[in-house]
C-alpha positions as CSV (number, residue, x, y, z in Angstrom):
1,X,-21.4,186.6,-44.4
2,X,-17.8,185.6,-45.0
3,X,-16.5,188.4,-47.4
4,X,-17.4,192.0,-47.8
5,X,-16.2,193.6,-51.1
6,X,-16.1,197.4,-51.0
7,X,-16.3,199.0,-54.5
8,X,-15.9,202.8,-54.6
9,X,-17.0,204.5,-57.8
10,X,-16.5,208.0,-59.1
11,X,-17.5,208.5,-62.8
12,X,-16.8,204.8,-63.6
13,X,-19.4,204.4,-66.3
14,X,-16.8,202.8,-68.7
15,X,-15.8,200.1,-66.3
16,X,-18.9,199.1,-64.3
17,X,-20.1,196.3,-66.4
18,X,-16.7,194.5,-66.7
19,X,-15.9,195.0,-63.0
20,X,-19.3,193.8,-61.8
21,X,-19.3,190.9,-64.2
22,X,-16.1,189.6,-62.5
23,X,-17.6,190.1,-59.1
24,X,-20.9,188.4,-59.8
25,X,-19.5,185.3,-61.4
26,X,-17.6,184.1,-58.3
27,X,-17.4,180.3,-57.7
28,X,-17.7,181.0,-54.0
29,X,-21.0,182.6,-53.0
30,X,-21.0,183.7,-49.4
31,X,-20.2,187.4,-50.0
32,X,-21.7,190.8,-50.2
33,X,-20.7,193.8,-52.4
34,X,-20.9,197.3,-50.9
35,X,-21.0,199.9,-53.7
36,X,-20.2,203.5,-52.8
37,X,-21.3,205.9,-55.6
38,X,-19.2,208.9,-54.6
39,X,-21.1,211.7,-56.2
40,X,-20.6,210.6,-59.8
41,X,-21.6,213.1,-62.5
42,X,-21.6,210.7,-65.5
43,X,-24.0,207.7,-66.1
44,X,-22.7,205.7,-63.1
45,X,-25.8,206.2,-61.0
46,X,-28.2,205.1,-63.8
47,X,-26.0,202.1,-64.7
48,X,-26.0,201.0,-61.0
49,X,-29.8,200.7,-61.1
50,X,-29.3,197.4,-63.0
51,X,-27.9,195.9,-59.8
52,X,-30.3,197.3,-57.2
53,X,-32.3,194.0,-57.0
54,X,-29.3,191.8,-56.3
55,X,-29.7,190.5,-52.8
56,X,-25.9,190.6,-52.1
57,X,-25.4,194.1,-53.4
58,X,-25.9,197.3,-51.3
59,X,-25.6,200.6,-53.2
60,X,-24.9,203.8,-51.2
61,X,-25.1,207.1,-53.0
62,X,-23.4,210.2,-51.5
63,X,-22.0,213.6,-52.3
64,X,-18.4,213.4,-53.5
65,X,-16.1,212.8,-50.5
66,X,-13.1,211.1,-52.1
67,X,-11.8,207.6,-52.1
68,X,-10.6,207.5,-48.5
69,X,-14.0,208.5,-47.0
70,X,-15.9,206.2,-49.4
71,X,-13.8,203.3,-48.3
72,X,-14.3,204.2,-44.7
73,X,-18.1,204.4,-45.2
74,X,-18.1,201.0,-47.0
75,X,-16.1,199.4,-44.1
76,X,-18.6,200.8,-41.6
77,X,-21.5,199.1,-43.5
78,X,-19.7,195.8,-44.0
79,X,-20.9,192.6,-42.2
80,X,-18.4,190.0,-43.5
81,X,-15.7,188.4,-41.5
82,X,-13.2,189.7,-44.1
83,X,-12.9,193.0,-46.0
84,X,-11.7,193.4,-49.6
85,X,-11.4,196.4,-51.8
86,X,-11.9,196.4,-55.6
87,X,-11.5,199.5,-57.7
88,X,-14.1,199.9,-60.4
89,X,-11.6,200.0,-63.3
90,X,-10.1,196.6,-62.2
91,X,-11.3,193.0,-62.2
92,X,-10.8,189.8,-60.4
93,X,-10.8,186.1,-61.6
94,X,-14.0,184.0,-61.0
95,X,-12.0,181.9,-58.5
96,X,-11.0,185.0,-56.4
97,X,-13.0,184.2,-53.3
98,X,-12.7,180.4,-53.7
99,X,-8.9,180.7,-53.6
100,X,-9.0,182.9,-50.5
101,X,-11.3,180.4,-48.8
102,X,-9.1,177.5,-49.6
103,X,-6.2,179.3,-48.0
104,X,-8.1,180.5,-45.0
105,X,-6.7,179.6,-41.6
106,X,-7.9,180.4,-38.1
107,X,-7.3,183.9,-36.9
108,X,-5.6,185.2,-40.0
109,X,-5.5,189.0,-39.8
110,X,-4.5,189.4,-43.4
111,X,-4.1,187.3,-46.6
112,X,-1.9,189.0,-49.2
113,X,-2.2,187.9,-52.9
114,X,-0.5,188.9,-56.1
115,X,-1.7,191.0,-59.0
116,X,-1.2,191.5,-62.7
117,X,-1.0,194.7,-64.7
118,X,-3.4,194.6,-67.6
119,X,-2.8,197.0,-70.5
120,X,-5.2,198.4,-73.1
121,X,-3.8,196.1,-75.7
122,X,-4.7,193.0,-73.6
123,X,-1.1,192.3,-72.5
124,X,-0.7,191.1,-68.9
125,X,2.3,191.5,-66.7
126,X,2.1,189.5,-63.4
127,X,3.9,190.6,-60.3
128,X,5.5,187.3,-59.2
129,X,6.8,186.1,-55.8
130,X,7.8,183.0,-54.0
131,X,6.1,183.2,-50.7
132,X,4.9,179.6,-50.9
133,X,1.7,180.4,-49.0
134,X,3.5,180.8,-45.7
135,X,2.2,182.4,-42.6
136,X,4.2,185.1,-40.7
137,X,3.8,187.6,-38.0
138,X,3.4,191.0,-39.5
139,X,6.8,192.2,-38.1
140,X,8.5,189.3,-39.9
141,X,6.4,189.7,-43.1
142,X,7.2,193.4,-43.5
143,X,11.0,193.1,-44.0
144,X,10.4,190.3,-46.4
145,X,7.9,192.3,-48.5
146,X,10.3,195.2,-48.5
147,X,13.2,193.0,-49.7
148,X,11.2,191.9,-52.8
149,X,11.2,195.5,-54.0
150,X,7.7,195.3,-55.5
151,X,4.7,197.4,-54.5
152,X,2.9,195.9,-51.5
153,X,1.1,198.9,-50.2
154,X,-2.0,198.6,-52.5
155,X,-5.1,198.2,-50.4
156,X,-6.7,196.0,-53.1
157,X,-4.2,193.1,-52.8
158,X,-5.2,192.0,-49.3
159,X,-8.1,190.4,-47.5
160,X,-8.5,192.0,-44.0
161,X,-10.1,190.4,-41.0
162,X,-12.8,192.9,-40.1
163,X,-12.5,192.4,-36.4
164,X,-8.7,193.1,-36.6
165,X,-9.4,196.3,-38.7
166,X,-12.1,197.6,-36.3
167,X,-10.2,196.8,-33.1
168,X,-7.2,198.8,-34.3
169,X,-9.3,201.7,-35.5
170,X,-7.7,201.7,-38.9
171,X,-9.0,204.5,-41.3
172,X,-7.9,205.9,-44.6
173,X,-6.8,209.5,-44.3
174,X,-9.3,211.8,-45.9
175,X,-8.3,214.5,-48.5
176,X,-4.8,213.0,-49.1
177,X,-3.2,211.2,-52.0
178,X,-1.4,207.9,-51.5
179,X,-3.9,206.8,-48.8
180,X,-2.9,203.2,-49.4
181,X,0.8,204.0,-48.6
182,X,-0.3,206.0,-45.6
183,X,-2.1,203.0,-44.0
184,X,-1.4,199.6,-45.4
185,X,2.3,199.1,-44.5
186,X,1.3,200.0,-40.9
187,X,-1.6,197.5,-41.1
188,X,0.8,194.8,-42.2
189,X,3.2,195.5,-39.3
190,X,0.3,195.4,-36.8
191,X,-1.0,192.0,-38.0
192,X,-0.4,189.0,-35.8
193,X,-0.9,186.5,-38.6
194,X,-0.5,187.2,-42.3
195,X,-0.5,184.6,-45.1
196,X,1.4,185.4,-48.2
197,X,0.1,183.8,-51.4
198,X,1.7,183.6,-54.8
199,X,-1.6,183.4,-56.6
200,X,-2.5,186.3,-59.0
201,X,-6.0,187.3,-57.9
202,X,-6.3,190.9,-59.0
203,X,-6.1,192.5,-62.4
204,X,-4.9,196.1,-62.2
205,X,-5.8,197.9,-65.4
206,X,-3.4,200.5,-66.9
207,X,-5.3,202.9,-69.1
208,X,-4.5,206.1,-71.0
209,X,-6.9,207.8,-68.7
210,X,-4.8,207.0,-65.6
211,X,-1.6,208.2,-67.4
212,X,-3.4,211.6,-68.3
213,X,-4.6,212.0,-64.7
214,X,-1.0,211.5,-63.4
215,X,0.4,214.2,-65.7
216,X,-0.8,217.1,-63.6
217,X,2.3,218.7,-62.0
218,X,0.3,220.4,-59.2
219,X,-1.0,217.0,-58.3
220,X,2.6,215.7,-58.3
221,X,3.4,218.4,-55.8
222,X,0.5,217.5,-53.5
223,X,1.4,213.8,-53.8
224,X,4.9,214.6,-52.6
225,X,3.7,216.7,-49.7
226,X,1.2,214.0,-48.7
227,X,3.8,211.2,-48.8
228,X,5.9,213.3,-46.5
229,X,3.0,213.8,-44.0
230,X,2.0,210.1,-44.2
231,X,5.6,209.1,-43.5
232,X,6.2,211.4,-40.6
233,X,2.9,210.4,-38.9
234,X,3.6,206.7,-39.4
235,X,7.1,207.1,-38.0
236,X,5.6,208.7,-34.9
237,X,3.1,205.8,-34.5
238,X,5.7,203.0,-35.1
239,X,8.2,204.6,-32.7
240,X,5.6,204.1,-29.9
241,X,5.0,200.4,-30.8
242,X,6.8,197.5,-29.2
243,X,8.4,196.3,-32.5
244,X,12.1,195.4,-32.4
245,X,14.6,198.2,-33.2
246,X,15.6,196.3,-36.3
247,X,12.1,196.2,-37.7
248,X,11.6,199.9,-36.8
249,X,14.8,200.8,-38.7
250,X,13.5,199.0,-41.8
251,X,10.2,200.7,-41.6
252,X,11.8,204.2,-41.2
253,X,14.1,203.5,-44.2
254,X,11.1,202.3,-46.3
255,X,9.4,205.6,-45.5
256,X,12.5,207.7,-46.2
257,X,13.0,206.1,-49.6
258,X,9.4,207.0,-50.5
259,X,10.1,210.6,-49.7
260,X,13.3,210.7,-51.6
261,X,11.6,209.2,-54.7
262,X,9.1,212.0,-54.6
263,X,11.9,214.6,-54.3
264,X,13.1,213.5,-57.7
265,X,9.8,214.4,-59.3
266,X,9.8,218.0,-58.1
267,X,11.1,221.1,-59.8
268,X,12.5,224.6,-58.9
269,X,11.2,226.1,-55.7
270,X,9.1,223.0,-54.9
271,X,12.2,220.9,-55.0
272,X,14.1,223.4,-52.8
273,X,11.4,223.6,-50.2
274,X,11.1,219.8,-50.2
275,X,14.9,219.5,-49.8
276,X,14.6,221.8,-46.8
277,X,12.0,219.6,-45.2
278,X,14.1,216.5,-45.8
279,X,17.1,218.1,-44.1
280,X,15.2,219.6,-41.2
281,X,13.6,216.2,-40.4
282,X,16.7,214.1,-40.8
283,X,15.1,211.9,-43.5
284,X,18.4,210.8,-45.0
285,X,19.6,209.6,-41.6
286,X,16.7,207.1,-41.6
287,X,18.2,205.3,-44.6
288,X,19.7,201.9,-43.9
289,X,23.4,201.5,-44.4
290,X,23.8,197.8,-43.6
291,X,25.4,197.0,-47.0
292,X,28.2,198.7,-49.0
293,X,25.6,199.6,-51.7
294,X,23.3,201.3,-49.1
295,X,26.2,203.1,-47.5
296,X,27.1,204.6,-50.8
297,X,23.5,205.5,-51.5
298,X,23.2,207.2,-48.1
299,X,26.4,209.2,-48.6
300,X,25.3,210.3,-52.1
301,X,21.9,211.5,-50.7
302,X,23.6,213.4,-47.9
303,X,25.7,215.2,-50.5
304,X,22.7,216.0,-52.6
305,X,20.6,217.3,-49.7
306,X,23.5,219.6,-48.6
């Protein structure tokens, strides 16, 4: 088996047919789909029965454990050379796997591709780049990805060599938000060979449901706290690696910026407590100041945190 596609579902009845249709009409056929039904309470389980007889689909039903644990379970059951993650409310083009296969090279740890936002009215907005299908070491790719200032921490926009994943004992953190942010940038850094594609191979749907889910302020507070924990744990891990000081500084600055963005979303005592964490852990000091603009930004944040 060449590719293992992990699809984790919790109450995805509205999206199953469209998502599975895109996965089952692939022009490249050497792949398996591992479906994790994570304790759904809607019609998901009954709708999945339609796919039980497909030889390349394995359906695993479990009590609700969250996205991170569901992905980890899917990975543990995978047999393919490469891992892929697809969210049930998203789709991929029919040439998804064929395009990856055409760009495959020996010992690639990662292949990164582009994605498009798809809105309820059918409008598409592609995230564009000009990587020209080049191959990099992860420590060279990471600064490049940061410089483009577009999200690259989404787990769904990479193909991962399973051997590379297993040997490094990568796992998604359970019970935390922003599990992609907490793992994928580190995975990129650790890769020996990563190929950066400009092809749009993932359609990331933006629905009113997702907007409503993100409007919960208590969830906003937990997301901010989880970003902080992810960042500090990753900083500790990266500090022990043999990456150059220049790459480490870019990584620390990337993490610091994520924390400071979350600070802006908080209110009242939550913001005060978060500011205290930022000050006590020297987060602002991790910001790069290699340009005049960054020096000013760092100075302004120092004033704000004081």
